[in-house]
C-alpha positions in Angstrom: 99.9 95.4 130.3 99.1 99.0 131.1 102.2 99.3 133.1 104.4 98.4 130.4 106.4 101.3 128.8 106.0 100.9 125.1 108.8 102.1 122.4 107.0 104.8 120.3 107.7 105.3 116.5 106.2 108.8 115.4 103.6 108.2 112.7 102.8 111.5 111.2 99.3 112.9 111.6 97.5 113.7 108.4 94.1 115.5 108.0 91.6 115.8 105.2 88.5 118.0 105.6 86.4 115.0 107.2 89.3 112.5 108.1 92.2 112.1 110.5 94.9 109.6 109.5 97.2 108.9 112.5 99.1 106.0 113.9 97.3 102.8 115.4 96.9 102.5 118.9 96.0 99.6 121.3 92.5 101.0 121.7 92.0 100.5 118.0 92.1 96.7 118.3 88.3 96.2 118.8 87.4 98.2 115.9 90.0 96.6 113.5 89.0 93.3 114.6 85.4 94.0 113.8 86.2 95.5 110.6 88.6 92.7 109.4 86.1 90.0 110.7 83.3 91.5 108.4 82.4 89.5 105.3 81.6 92.4 103.8 85.3 93.8 104.0 86.8 90.3 103.2 84.7 89.3 100.2 87.3 90.5 97.8 90.4 89.8 100.1 89.7 86.3 101.2 88.2 84.4 104.1 87.3 86.2 107.2 89.9 87.1 109.5 90.1 85.9 113.3 90.9 88.2 116.1 94.4 87.0 116.2 94.9 87.7 112.3 93.6 91.3 113.4 95.9 91.4 116.1 99.1 90.3 114.0 97.9 93.0 111.4 97.9 95.8 114.1 101.3 94.7 114.8 102.5 94.6 111.3 101.1 98.2 110.8 103.2 99.6 113.7 106.3 97.5 112.8 106.3 99.1 109.2 106.6 102.4 110.7 109.3 101.2 113.1 111.3 99.2 110.7 110.6 101.2 107.1 109.5 104.7 108.0 106.3 104.5 106.2 103.1 102.4 107.0 99.5 102.2 107.2 97.4 105.0 109.3 94.3 104.5 111.3 91.5 106.5 109.7 89.0 108.1 111.9 86.0 110.4 111.0 86.9 114.0 112.4 83.2 115.0 113.1 82.6 111.8 115.3 85.9 110.3 116.1 84.7 107.0 115.0 87.0 104.6 113.4 86.9 104.4 109.7 89.4 101.9 108.7 93.1 101.7 107.5 94.8 103.2 104.7 98.6 103.6 103.8 101.6 102.2 102.2 103.5 99.0 103.0 106.0 96.4 101.8 104.3 93.1 102.5 107.1 91.2 100.5 104.0 89.5 98.5 104.9 86.5 96.5 103.7 87.9 93.0 105.1 88.2 89.6 106.1 90.6 88.7 107.5 91.3 92.0 106.6 94.5 93.8 109.1 94.1 96.7 110.7 97.2 97.7 107.7 99.4 96.1 105.4 101.1 98.6 102.0 99.2 98.0 99.1 101.4 98.7 96.1 99.8 100.3 92.8 100.7 102.0 90.2 99.0 103.9 87.2 100.6 105.4 84.4 99.9 107.9 81.0 98.8 106.0 79.4 101.7 107.8 81.6 104.1 105.8 81.4 102.8 102.4 79.9 104.9 99.7 80.9 108.3 101.3 84.2 108.9 99.2 86.4 108.3 102.5 88.7 105.8 100.7 89.6 108.2 98.0 90.1 111.2 100.3 92.1 109.1 102.6 94.3 107.4 99.7 95.0 110.9 98.2 96.3 112.0 101.5 98.6 109.1 102.0 99.8 109.1 98.5 100.8 112.8 99.0 102.5 112.0 101.9 104.5 109.3 100.1 105.4 111.5 97.2 107.0 113.8 99.6 108.8 111.4 101.8 109.4 108.2 99.5 110.4 110.1 96.5 112.0 107.9 94.0 109.7 105.0 94.7 106.4 104.7 92.7 103.5 103.4 94.6 101.5 100.1 93.3 98.5 98.5 94.2 96.8 95.0 93.8 93.0 94.8 93.5 90.8 91.7 92.8 89.3 92.4 89.3 85.7 92.2 90.7 86.5 94.7 93.5 84.6 97.5 91.4 84.7 100.1 94.3 88.6 99.7 94.9 89.1 100.0 91.0 87.4 103.2 91.0 89.3 104.4 94.0 92.5 103.4 92.3 91.7 105.0 89.1 90.6 108.5 90.9 94.0 108.2 92.7 95.8 108.0 89.4 96.8 104.3 89.3 97.1 102.8 85.9 96.9 99.1 85.1 100.1 97.2 84.7 99.3 93.6 84.3 96.8 91.0 85.2 98.4 88.3 87.4 97.6 86.0 90.3 98.2 86.4 94.1 97.5 83.3 96.2 95.9 81.4 93.2 93.3 84.2 92.6 93.1 86.7 89.9 94.4 90.1 90.7 95.3 93.3 88.8 98.6 95.1 89.6 98.6 99.0 89.4 101.4 101.7 89.3 101.2 105.2 89.8 
């Protein structure tokens, strides 16, 4: 696999005081798979994810940038270089009512070791600022399970307002818009 020349898509490098948001790389896979395999990470998202699910997710992240010109960033701690998680904007074409298809959906997931440090809010604000500059006429949305209090706080701090309560994959969810 190392001899294969891969096409590249430029993912903008963003930085905050403590974090670096960059494009995903093959080397991120083990950290990404460990994070998505964690029960702590998946308690509000659904069942634990397999390595194959994590691989599919990594490819989806790269594909968003290649096809749509926006997507998710890998987030790393500047001081240590440690993988923090994934933050970004996507169009997942979710089967949800009301439809959010075509609207950039903001999402964030962080490794359990990084919870409670303000990293999610810091990274989401940076991603949204990029989106405001580059996706001007498209208002960001996000969907959050009502019991996910930490993500509800991040959404509020980042300017999201509740639009409606609905269901996604037979589970209650709240739709927010900025």
